N, C-alpha and C positions, 0 to 999 in steps of 0.2 A: 696744460696750456694756459697762458696768461691772457686775460681779457683786458682790452684797452679800457682806460678810464672813461666812464660814461658821463654824460651831462648831469646825471643824477648825483654824482659824487661831489659836484660843486654847488648844488642847490642848497639853500637853507633847509633845515629839517622840516619846518612847517610846510614849505612848498612840496617837499618830497612826500610827505604824508598826504597832502591834497592830491597829488598825482596818483598815489596808491589808491586812494578812495575813489577817484574817478575811473580808473581802470577796473577796480573791483565792481563798481556799479555797472559798467558795460558788460562785464563777464556775467554778472548775476541776471542781466536782462537778456542773456543769450547772444549778445553781440561779441562772439568769441573768434579769435584768430590766433594762429601760432605767434604772430607778431605781438599781440597783446600779452600773451603769456611770457614772451621774451622780455618785453618792456617791464612787466611786473617782476620778473626775476631780477632785472637790473636794479629796480627800485628796492626790492627786498634786500639784495646784496649790499647796496649803498647804505641803507638804513641799518643793517646788521653791523656793519663796520663802525657805526656811530653808537652802537649799543641799543638801537631801537628795534624791537622785535615786532615784525609784521606777519600776520597769518597768511599762509599759502592756501590757495583753493584746493579742495580735496583732490581734484584731477590734475593738479599742477605737474606732477612728475610725468604724466602721460604726454604732455604737450611741450615740455621744455627740453632743450638739447643737453646732453650729458656734461659738456664742458661748463655750462652755466650752472648746472646742478652741483657740480663739484665746487665751483666758486662759492656757492651759497652755503656749503657745509663747512667752510673755513671759519 
């Protein structure tokens, strides 16, 4: 399945990394939702396409949909 381009694809890399850090902070504080993991996945995918490697949370695969997970592995 092809995922539509996200806003994260057009953001400058420094903003992309700032979004990543903010979502990671919320997750580490226990403020977790499936939407946060989805957004984190979109950020990681966009960064990966630019050659920027961002770490996934340990429980990431438990929360993310398989279509997005497949996109991240490209």
